[in-house]
PDB file with SEQRES, HELIX, SHEET and CRYST1 records, atoms N, CA, C and O in Angstrom:
SEQRES   1 A   69  UNK UNK UNK UNK UNK UNK UNK UNK UNK UNK UNK UNK UNK          
SEQRES   2 A   69  UNK UNK UNK UNK UNK UNK UNK UNK UNK UNK UNK UNK UNK          
SEQRES   3 A   69  UNK UNK UNK UNK UNK UNK UNK UNK UNK UNK UNK UNK UNK          
SEQRES   4 A   69  UNK UNK UNK UNK UNK UNK UNK UNK UNK UNK UNK UNK UNK          
SEQRES   5 A   69  UNK UNK UNK UNK UNK UNK UNK UNK UNK UNK UNK UNK UNK          
SEQRES   6 A   69  UNK UNK UNK UNK                                              
HELIX    1 AA1 UNK A   50  UNK A   59  1                                  10    
SHEET    1 AA1 4 UNK A   2  UNK A  10  0                                        
SHEET    2 AA1 4 UNK A  17  UNK A  24 -1                                        
SHEET    3 AA1 4 UNK A  30  UNK A  33 -1                                        
SHEET    4 AA1 4 UNK A  46  UNK A  48  1                                        
CRYST1    1.000    1.000    1.000  90.00  90.00  90.00 P 1           1          
ATOM      1  N   UNK A   1       0.006   5.752   7.491  1.00  0.00           N  
ATOM      2  CA  UNK A   1       0.440   5.879   6.128  1.00  0.00           C  
ATOM      3  C   UNK A   1       1.481   6.928   5.944  1.00  0.00           C  
ATOM      4  O   UNK A   1       1.338   7.997   6.538  1.00  0.00           O  
ATOM      5  N   UNK A   2       2.498   6.729   5.192  1.00  0.00           N  
ATOM      6  CA  UNK A   2       3.518   7.709   4.850  1.00  0.00           C  
ATOM      7  C   UNK A   2       2.815   8.822   3.925  1.00  0.00           C  
ATOM      8  O   UNK A   2       2.387   8.528   2.809  1.00  0.00           O  
ATOM      9  N   UNK A   3       2.730  10.040   4.429  1.00  0.00           N  
ATOM     10  CA  UNK A   3       2.024  11.145   3.630  1.00  0.00           C  
ATOM     11  C   UNK A   3       2.936  11.993   3.058  1.00  0.00           C  
ATOM     12  O   UNK A   3       2.586  12.616   2.056  1.00  0.00           O  
ATOM     13  N   UNK A   4       4.210  12.159   3.575  1.00  0.00           N  
ATOM     14  CA  UNK A   4       5.218  12.944   2.790  1.00  0.00           C  
ATOM     15  C   UNK A   4       6.573  12.595   3.385  1.00  0.00           C  
ATOM     16  O   UNK A   4       6.650  12.045   4.483  1.00  0.00           O  
ATOM     17  N   UNK A   5       7.731  12.940   2.601  1.00  0.00           N  
ATOM     18  CA  UNK A   5       9.051  12.697   3.042  1.00  0.00           C  
ATOM     19  C   UNK A   5       9.846  13.876   2.891  1.00  0.00           C  
ATOM     20  O   UNK A   5       9.685  14.621   1.925  1.00  0.00           O  
ATOM     21  N   UNK A   6      10.737  14.103   3.829  1.00  0.00           N  
ATOM     22  CA  UNK A   6      11.768  15.270   3.725  1.00  0.00           C  
ATOM     23  C   UNK A   6      13.082  14.740   4.086  1.00  0.00           C  
ATOM     24  O   UNK A   6      13.239  14.264   5.210  1.00  0.00           O  
ATOM     25  N   UNK A   7      14.123  14.779   3.169  1.00  0.00           N  
ATOM     26  CA  UNK A   7      15.362  14.304   3.617  1.00  0.00           C  
ATOM     27  C   UNK A   7      16.008  15.160   4.679  1.00  0.00           C  
ATOM     28  O   UNK A   7      16.694  14.591   5.528  1.00  0.00           O  
ATOM     29  N   UNK A   8      15.854  16.503   4.717  1.00  0.00           N  
ATOM     30  CA  UNK A   8      16.496  17.408   5.672  1.00  0.00           C  
ATOM     31  C   UNK A   8      15.369  18.168   6.394  1.00  0.00           C  
ATOM     32  O   UNK A   8      15.281  19.387   6.249  1.00  0.00           O  
ATOM     33  N   UNK A   9      14.493  17.475   7.179  1.00  0.00           N  
ATOM     34  CA  UNK A   9      13.475  18.210   7.939  1.00  0.00           C  
ATOM     35  C   UNK A   9      14.010  18.734   9.182  1.00  0.00           C  
ATOM     36  O   UNK A   9      14.974  18.197   9.728  1.00  0.00           O  
ATOM     37  N   UNK A  10      13.393  19.822   9.685  1.00  0.00           N  
ATOM     38  CA  UNK A  10      13.664  20.533  10.930  1.00  0.00           C  
ATOM     39  C   UNK A  10      12.380  20.742  11.695  1.00  0.00           C  
ATOM     40  O   UNK A  10      11.420  21.277  11.139  1.00  0.00           O  
ATOM     41  N   UNK A  11      12.329  20.350  12.919  1.00  0.00           N  
ATOM     42  CA  UNK A  11      11.103  20.476  13.730  1.00  0.00           C  
ATOM     43  C   UNK A  11      10.794  21.994  13.868  1.00  0.00           C  
ATOM     44  O   UNK A  11      11.710  22.765  14.155  1.00  0.00           O  
ATOM     45  N   UNK A  12       9.610  22.413  13.684  1.00  0.00           N  
ATOM     46  CA  UNK A  12       9.257  23.738  13.895  1.00  0.00           C  
ATOM     47  C   UNK A  12       8.744  23.917  15.442  1.00  0.00           C  
ATOM     48  O   UNK A  12       8.632  25.027  15.963  1.00  0.00           O  
ATOM     49  N   UNK A  13       8.482  22.828  16.031  1.00  0.00           N  
ATOM     50  CA  UNK A  13       8.161  22.910  17.506  1.00  0.00           C  
ATOM     51  C   UNK A  13       9.358  22.842  18.345  1.00  0.00           C  
ATOM     52  O   UNK A  13       9.526  23.662  19.247  1.00  0.00           O  
ATOM     53  N   UNK A  14      10.294  21.807  18.070  1.00  0.00           N  
ATOM     54  CA  UNK A  14      11.383  21.655  18.973  1.00  0.00           C  
ATOM     55  C   UNK A  14      12.725  22.202  18.476  1.00  0.00           C  
ATOM     56  O   UNK A  14      13.737  22.222  19.177  1.00  0.00           O  
ATOM     57  N   UNK A  15      12.659  22.629  17.258  1.00  0.00           N  
ATOM     58  CA  UNK A  15      13.901  23.277  16.518  1.00  0.00           C  
ATOM     59  C   UNK A  15      15.030  22.298  16.600  1.00  0.00           C  
ATOM     60  O   UNK A  15      16.129  22.644  17.035  1.00  0.00           O  
ATOM     61  N   UNK A  16      14.776  21.054  16.180  1.00  0.00           N  
ATOM     62  CA  UNK A  16      15.959  20.183  15.981  1.00  0.00           C  
ATOM     63  C   UNK A  16      15.802  19.483  14.666  1.00  0.00           C  
ATOM     64  O   UNK A  16      14.707  19.327  14.126  1.00  0.00           O  
ATOM     65  N   UNK A  17      17.003  19.046  14.148  1.00  0.00           N  
ATOM     66  CA  UNK A  17      17.078  18.409  12.841  1.00  0.00           C  
ATOM     67  C   UNK A  17      16.448  16.977  12.956  1.00  0.00           C  
ATOM     68  O   UNK A  17      16.673  16.288  13.951  1.00  0.00           O  
ATOM     69  N   UNK A  18      15.705  16.563  11.988  1.00  0.00           N  
ATOM     70  CA  UNK A  18      15.099  15.293  11.923  1.00  0.00           C  
ATOM     71  C   UNK A  18      15.300  14.669  10.501  1.00  0.00           C  
ATOM     72  O   UNK A  18      14.390  14.604   9.674  1.00  0.00           O  
ATOM     73  N   UNK A  19      16.634  14.196  10.283  1.00  0.00           N  
ATOM     74  CA  UNK A  19      16.954  13.694   8.955  1.00  0.00           C  
ATOM     75  C   UNK A  19      16.144  12.453   8.520  1.00  0.00           C  
ATOM     76  O   UNK A  19      15.795  11.611   9.348  1.00  0.00           O  
ATOM     77  N   UNK A  20      15.861  12.356   7.244  1.00  0.00           N  
ATOM     78  CA  UNK A  20      15.093  11.230   6.662  1.00  0.00           C  
ATOM     79  C   UNK A  20      13.692  11.121   7.232  1.00  0.00           C  
ATOM     80  O   UNK A  20      13.211  10.027   7.528  1.00  0.00           O  
ATOM     81  N   UNK A  21      13.027  12.295   7.386  1.00  0.00           N  
ATOM     82  CA  UNK A  21      11.634  12.398   8.012  1.00  0.00           C  
ATOM     83  C   UNK A  21      10.573  11.861   7.108  1.00  0.00           C  
ATOM     84  O   UNK A  21      10.458  12.252   5.947  1.00  0.00           O  
ATOM     85  N   UNK A  22       9.782  10.941   7.663  1.00  0.00           N  
ATOM     86  CA  UNK A  22       8.715  10.416   6.978  1.00  0.00           C  
ATOM     87  C   UNK A  22       7.457  10.607   7.784  1.00  0.00           C  
ATOM     88  O   UNK A  22       7.243   9.920   8.783  1.00  0.00           O  
ATOM     89  N   UNK A  23       6.576  11.587   7.337  1.00  0.00           N  
ATOM     90  CA  UNK A  23       5.399  11.936   8.075  1.00  0.00           C  
ATOM     91  C   UNK A  23       4.349  10.841   8.048  1.00  0.00           C  
ATOM     92  O   UNK A  23       4.160  10.176   7.029  1.00  0.00           O  
ATOM     93  N   UNK A  24       3.643  10.648   9.209  1.00  0.00           N  
ATOM     94  CA  UNK A  24       2.666   9.512   9.246  1.00  0.00           C  
ATOM     95  C   UNK A  24       1.241  10.228   9.272  1.00  0.00           C  
ATOM     96  O   UNK A  24       0.954  11.106  10.085  1.00  0.00           O  
ATOM     97  N   UNK A  25       0.459   9.788   8.371  1.00  0.00           N  
ATOM     98  CA  UNK A  25      -1.020  10.186   8.239  1.00  0.00           C  
ATOM     99  C   UNK A  25      -1.256  11.676   8.339  1.00  0.00           C  
ATOM    100  O   UNK A  25      -2.249  12.062   8.955  1.00  0.00           O  
ATOM    101  N   UNK A  26      -0.360  12.623   7.739  1.00  0.00           N  
ATOM    102  CA  UNK A  26      -0.575  13.927   7.790  1.00  0.00           C  
ATOM    103  C   UNK A  26      -0.603  14.667   9.152  1.00  0.00           C  
ATOM    104  O   UNK A  26      -1.045  15.811   9.252  1.00  0.00           O  
ATOM    105  N   UNK A  27      -0.142  14.005  10.127  1.00  0.00           N  
ATOM    106  CA  UNK A  27      -0.067  14.499  11.464  1.00  0.00           C  
ATOM    107  C   UNK A  27       1.261  15.168  11.825  1.00  0.00           C  
ATOM    108  O   UNK A  27       2.132  15.394  10.984  1.00  0.00           O  
ATOM    109  N   UNK A  28       1.367  15.470  13.114  1.00  0.00           N  
ATOM    110  CA  UNK A  28       2.589  16.105  13.644  1.00  0.00           C  
ATOM    111  C   UNK A  28       3.728  15.175  14.006  1.00  0.00           C  
ATOM    112  O   UNK A  28       4.683  15.592  14.660  1.00  0.00           O  
ATOM    113  N   UNK A  29       3.651  14.024  13.625  1.00  0.00           N  
ATOM    114  CA  UNK A  29       4.676  12.996  14.083  1.00  0.00           C  
ATOM    115  C   UNK A  29       5.028  12.105  12.838  1.00  0.00           C  
ATOM    116  O   UNK A  29       4.274  12.002  11.871  1.00  0.00           O  
ATOM    117  N   UNK A  30       6.202  11.489  12.944  1.00  0.00           N  
ATOM    118  CA  UNK A  30       6.493  10.574  11.863  1.00  0.00           C  
ATOM    119  C   UNK A  30       7.744   9.709  12.334  1.00  0.00           C  
ATOM    120  O   UNK A  30       7.978   9.504  13.525  1.00  0.00           O  
ATOM    121  N   UNK A  31       8.463   9.260  11.376  1.00  0.00           N  
ATOM    122  CA  UNK A  31       9.661   8.504  11.639  1.00  0.00           C  
ATOM    123  C   UNK A  31      10.844   9.257  11.153  1.00  0.00           C  
ATOM    124  O   UNK A  31      10.754   9.965  10.150  1.00  0.00           O  
ATOM    125  N   UNK A  32      12.038   9.123  11.875  1.00  0.00           N  
ATOM    126  CA  UNK A  32      13.200   9.874  11.392  1.00  0.00           C  
ATOM    127  C   UNK A  32      14.427   9.387  12.008  1.00  0.00           C  
ATOM    128  O   UNK A  32      14.312   8.669  13.001  1.00  0.00           O  
ATOM    129  N   UNK A  33      15.657   9.690  11.535  1.00  0.00           N  
ATOM    130  CA  UNK A  33      16.819   9.353  12.121  1.00  0.00           C  
ATOM    131  C   UNK A  33      16.999  10.218  13.430  1.00  0.00           C  
ATOM    132  O   UNK A  33      16.619  11.387  13.509  1.00  0.00           O  
ATOM    133  N   UNK A  34      17.616   9.523  14.447  1.00  0.00           N  
ATOM    134  CA  UNK A  34      17.864  10.227  15.642  1.00  0.00           C  
ATOM    135  C   UNK A  34      18.468   9.294  16.721  1.00  0.00           C  
ATOM    136  O   UNK A  34      18.625   8.099  16.471  1.00  0.00           O  
ATOM    137  N   UNK A  35      18.803   9.820  17.902  1.00  0.00           N  
ATOM    138  CA  UNK A  35      19.406   9.053  18.953  1.00  0.00           C  
ATOM    139  C   UNK A  35      18.334   8.061  19.449  1.00  0.00           C  
ATOM    140  O   UNK A  35      17.181   8.457  19.616  1.00  0.00           O  
ATOM    141  N   UNK A  36      18.660   6.873  19.672  1.00  0.00           N  
ATOM    142  CA  UNK A  36      17.705   5.905  20.111  1.00  0.00           C  
ATOM    143  C   UNK A  36      18.215   5.310  21.484  1.00  0.00           C  
ATOM    144  O   UNK A  36      18.964   4.334  21.535  1.00  0.00           O  
ATOM    145  N   UNK A  37      17.739   5.987  22.596  1.00  0.00           N  
ATOM    146  CA  UNK A  37      18.210   5.550  23.961  1.00  0.00           C  
ATOM    147  C   UNK A  37      17.434   4.266  24.376  1.00  0.00           C  
ATOM    148  O   UNK A  37      16.498   3.840  23.699  1.00  0.00           O  
ATOM    149  N   UNK A  38      17.846   3.696  25.468  1.00  0.00           N  
ATOM    150  CA  UNK A  38      17.244   2.485  25.992  1.00  0.00           C  
ATOM    151  C   UNK A  38      16.022   2.841  26.866  1.00  0.00           C  
ATOM    152  O   UNK A  38      15.670   2.017  27.710  1.00  0.00           O  
ATOM    153  N   UNK A  39      15.365   3.971  26.735  1.00  0.00           N  
ATOM    154  CA  UNK A  39      14.280   4.359  27.632  1.00  0.00           C  
ATOM    155  C   UNK A  39      13.374   5.292  26.720  1.00  0.00           C  
ATOM    156  O   UNK A  39      13.842   5.812  25.707  1.00  0.00           O  
ATOM    157  N   UNK A  40      12.121   5.474  27.101  1.00  0.00           N  
ATOM    158  CA  UNK A  40      11.245   6.362  26.342  1.00  0.00           C  
ATOM    159  C   UNK A  40      11.802   7.820  26.391  1.00  0.00           C  
ATOM    160  O   UNK A  40      12.169   8.356  27.437  1.00  0.00           O  
ATOM    161  N   UNK A  41      11.831   8.400  25.184  1.00  0.00           N  
ATOM    162  CA  UNK A  41      12.384   9.780  25.197  1.00  0.00           C  
ATOM    163  C   UNK A  41      11.893  10.536  23.992  1.00  0.00           C  
ATOM    164  O   UNK A  41      12.604  11.437  23.545  1.00  0.00           O  
ATOM    165  N   UNK A  42      10.720  10.246  23.415  1.00  0.00           N  
ATOM    166  CA  UNK A  42      10.259  10.900  22.278  1.00  0.00           C  
ATOM    167  C   UNK A  42       9.031  11.715  22.680  1.00  0.00           C  
ATOM    168  O   UNK A  42       8.348  11.445  23.667  1.00  0.00           O  
ATOM    169  N   UNK A  43       8.793  12.755  21.826  1.00  0.00           N  
ATOM    170  CA  UNK A  43       7.593  13.655  21.986  1.00  0.00           C  
ATOM    171  C   UNK A  43       6.517  13.231  21.029  1.00  0.00           C  
ATOM    172  O   UNK A  43       5.534  13.940  20.812  1.00  0.00           O  
ATOM    173  N   UNK A  44       6.730  11.970  20.412  1.00  0.00           N  
ATOM    174  CA  UNK A  44       5.753  11.422  19.551  1.00  0.00           C  
ATOM    175  C   UNK A  44       6.187  10.717  18.319  1.00  0.00           C  
ATOM    176  O   UNK A  44       5.522   9.822  17.797  1.00  0.00           O  
ATOM    177  N   UNK A  45       7.401  11.181  17.844  1.00  0.00           N  
ATOM    178  CA  UNK A  45       8.021  10.610  16.711  1.00  0.00           C  
ATOM    179  C   UNK A  45       8.611   9.234  16.972  1.00  0.00           C  
ATOM    180  O   UNK A  45       8.855   8.899  18.131  1.00  0.00           O  
ATOM    181  N   UNK A  46       8.847   8.446  15.979  1.00  0.00           N  
ATOM    182  CA  UNK A  46       9.604   7.166  16.026  1.00  0.00           C  
ATOM    183  C   UNK A  46      10.989   7.489  15.634  1.00  0.00           C  
ATOM    184  O   UNK A  46      11.269   7.869  14.497  1.00  0.00           O  
ATOM    185  N   UNK A  47      11.882   7.333  16.607  1.00  0.00           N  
ATOM    186  CA  UNK A  47      13.340   7.542  16.223  1.00  0.00           C  
ATOM    187  C   UNK A  47      13.951   6.223  15.705  1.00  0.00           C  
ATOM    188  O   UNK A  47      13.703   5.149  16.253  1.00  0.00           O  
ATOM    189  N   UNK A  48      14.728   6.336  14.672  1.00  0.00           N  
ATOM    190  CA  UNK A  48      15.394   5.235  14.101  1.00  0.00           C  
ATOM    191  C   UNK A  48      16.849   5.452  13.972  1.00  0.00           C  
ATOM    192  O   UNK A  48      17.313   6.569  13.743  1.00  0.00           O  
ATOM    193  N   UNK A  49      17.652   4.278  14.132  1.00  0.00           N  
ATOM    194  CA  UNK A  49      19.066   4.448  13.794  1.00  0.00           C  
ATOM    195  C   UNK A  49      19.273   4.998  12.433  1.00  0.00           C  
ATOM    196  O   UNK A  49      18.498   4.685  11.529  1.00  0.00           O  
ATOM    197  N   UNK A  50      20.262   5.790  12.235  1.00  0.00           N  
ATOM    198  CA  UNK A  50      20.435   6.550  10.930  1.00  0.00           C  
ATOM    199  C   UNK A  50      20.504   5.612   9.754  1.00  0.00           C  
ATOM    200  O   UNK A  50      19.963   5.932   8.696  1.00  0.00           O  
ATOM    201  N   UNK A  51      21.128   4.494   9.886  1.00  0.00           N  
ATOM    202  CA  UNK A  51      21.186   3.532   8.757  1.00  0.00           C  
ATOM    203  C   UNK A  51      19.819   3.044   8.319  1.00  0.00           C  
ATOM    204  O   UNK A  51      19.456   3.011   7.143  1.00  0.00           O  
ATOM    205  N   UNK A  52      19.062   2.654   9.400  1.00  0.00           N  
ATOM    206  CA  UNK A  52      17.688   2.152   9.095  1.00  0.00           C  
ATOM    207  C   UNK A  52      16.782   3.277   8.528  1.00  0.00           C  
ATOM    208  O   UNK A  52      15.996   3.047   7.610  1.00  0.00           O  
ATOM    209  N   UNK A  53      16.914   4.509   9.105  1.00  0.00           N  
ATOM    210  CA  UNK A  53      16.077   5.619   8.526  1.00  0.00           C  
ATOM    211  C   UNK A  53      16.501   5.922   7.140  1.00  0.00           C  
ATOM    212  O   UNK A  53      15.623   6.207   6.325  1.00  0.00           O  
ATOM    213  N   UNK A  54      17.786   5.894   6.762  1.00  0.00           N  
ATOM    214  CA  UNK A  54      18.229   6.146   5.430  1.00  0.00           C  
ATOM    215  C   UNK A  54      17.687   5.083   4.446  1.00  0.00           C  
ATOM    216  O   UNK A  54      17.292   5.405   3.326  1.00  0.00           O  
ATOM    217  N   UNK A  55      17.679   3.774   4.905  1.00  0.00           N  
ATOM    218  CA  UNK A  55      17.242   2.683   4.081  1.00  0.00           C  
ATOM    219  C   UNK A  55      15.631   2.768   3.840  1.00  0.00           C  
ATOM    220  O   UNK A  55      15.136   2.609   2.724  1.00  0.00           O  
ATOM    221  N   UNK A  56      14.929   3.017   4.925  1.00  0.00           N  
ATOM    222  CA  UNK A  56      13.486   3.157   4.828  1.00  0.00           C  
ATOM    223  C   UNK A  56      13.141   4.291   3.922  1.00  0.00           C  
ATOM    224  O   UNK A  56      12.291   4.159   3.043  1.00  0.00           O  
ATOM    225  N   UNK A  57      13.812   5.443   4.131  1.00  0.00           N  
ATOM    226  CA  UNK A  57      13.498   6.616   3.336  1.00  0.00           C  
ATOM    227  C   UNK A  57      13.673   6.362   1.829  1.00  0.00           C  
ATOM    228  O   UNK A  57      12.926   6.861   0.987  1.00  0.00           O  
ATOM    229  N   UNK A  58      14.583   5.654   1.579  1.00  0.00           N  
ATOM    230  CA  UNK A  58      14.992   5.393   0.047  1.00  0.00           C  
ATOM    231  C   UNK A  58      14.033   4.314  -0.542  1.00  0.00           C  
ATOM    232  O   UNK A  58      13.725   4.325  -1.734  1.00  0.00           O  
ATOM    233  N   UNK A  59      13.579   3.396   0.328  1.00  0.00           N  
ATOM    234  CA  UNK A  59      12.827   2.309  -0.238  1.00  0.00           C  
ATOM    235  C   UNK A  59      11.292   2.402   0.018  1.00  0.00           C  
ATOM    236  O   UNK A  59      10.552   1.718  -0.688  1.00  0.00           O  
ATOM    237  N   UNK A  60      10.806   3.148   0.915  1.00  0.00           N  
ATOM    238  CA  UNK A  60       9.373   3.250   1.178  1.00  0.00           C  
ATOM    239  C   UNK A  60       8.795   4.340   0.519  1.00  0.00           C  
ATOM    240  O   UNK A  60       9.182   5.481   0.771  1.00  0.00           O  
ATOM    241  N   UNK A  61       7.803   4.090  -0.400  1.00  0.00           N  
ATOM    242  CA  UNK A  61       7.176   5.305  -1.126  1.00  0.00           C  
ATOM    243  C   UNK A  61       6.125   5.924  -0.351  1.00  0.00           C  
ATOM    244  O   UNK A  61       5.562   5.310   0.555  1.00  0.00           O  
ATOM    245  N   UNK A  62       5.813   7.207  -0.690  1.00  0.00           N  
ATOM    246  CA  UNK A  62       4.600   7.890  -0.024  1.00  0.00           C  
ATOM    247  C   UNK A  62       3.376   6.994  -0.384  1.00  0.00           C  
ATOM    248  O   UNK A  62       3.289   6.427  -1.473  1.00  0.00           O  
ATOM    249  N   UNK A  63       2.476   6.906   0.559  1.00  0.00           N  
ATOM    250  CA  UNK A  63       1.327   6.104   0.364  1.00  0.00           C  
ATOM    251  C   UNK A  63       1.410   4.710   1.006  1.00  0.00           C  
ATOM    252  O   UNK A  63       0.443   3.950   0.986  1.00  0.00           O  
ATOM    253  N   UNK A  64       2.522   4.406   1.545  1.00  0.00           N  
ATOM    254  CA  UNK A  64       2.768   3.072   2.164  1.00  0.00           C  
ATOM    255  C   UNK A  64       2.049   3.014   3.584  1.00  0.00           C  
ATOM    256  O   UNK A  64       2.248   3.890   4.425  1.00  0.00           O  
ATOM    257  N   UNK A  65       1.264   2.012   3.785  1.00  0.00           N  
ATOM    258  CA  UNK A  65       0.620   1.817   5.114  1.00  0.00           C  
ATOM    259  C   UNK A  65       1.622   1.429   6.103  1.00  0.00           C  
ATOM    260  O   UNK A  65       2.435   0.549   5.820  1.00  0.00           O  
ATOM    261  N   UNK A  66       1.632   2.029   7.275  1.00  0.00           N  
ATOM    262  CA  UNK A  66       2.558   1.761   8.385  1.00  0.00           C  
ATOM    263  C   UNK A  66       1.702   1.360   9.584  1.00  0.00           C  
ATOM    264  O   UNK A  66       0.773   2.072   9.966  1.00  0.00           O  
ATOM    265  N   UNK A  67       2.027   0.223  10.163  1.00  0.00           N  
ATOM    266  CA  UNK A  67       1.345  -0.276  11.371  1.00  0.00           C  
ATOM    267  C   UNK A  67       2.387  -0.183  12.566  1.00  0.00           C  
ATOM    268  O   UNK A  67       3.481  -0.740  12.480  1.00  0.00           O  
ATOM    269  N   UNK A  68       2.024   0.508  13.627  1.00  0.00           N  
ATOM    270  CA  UNK A  68       2.865   0.621  14.775  1.00  0.00           C  
ATOM    271  C   UNK A  68       2.236  -0.276  15.864  1.00  0.00           C  
ATOM    272  O   UNK A  68       1.083  -0.102  16.258  1.00  0.00           O  
ATOM    273  N   UNK A  69       3.047  -1.235  16.325  1.00  0.00           N  
ATOM    274  CA  UNK A  69       2.532  -2.104  17.361  1.00  0.00           C  
ATOM    275  C   UNK A  69       3.342  -2.019  18.674  1.00  0.00           C  
ATOM    276  O   UNK A  69       3.019  -2.703  19.645  1.00  0.00           O  
TER     277      UNK A  69                                                      
END                                                                             
């Protein structure tokens, strides 16, 4: 579930910008814009192309159930 959203979030652990951040279930990870390489490279978050992250951020309200498969 999307529990909060921050347009200009910065990681307190890795000290990197995480634009269009959408926190999942009040935990330490979420979805945000970032580089999406062709190999596993995340510390837990779901990286999205910036255009997709911007669209999801503007259209998905807090409280939306998210299923990761």
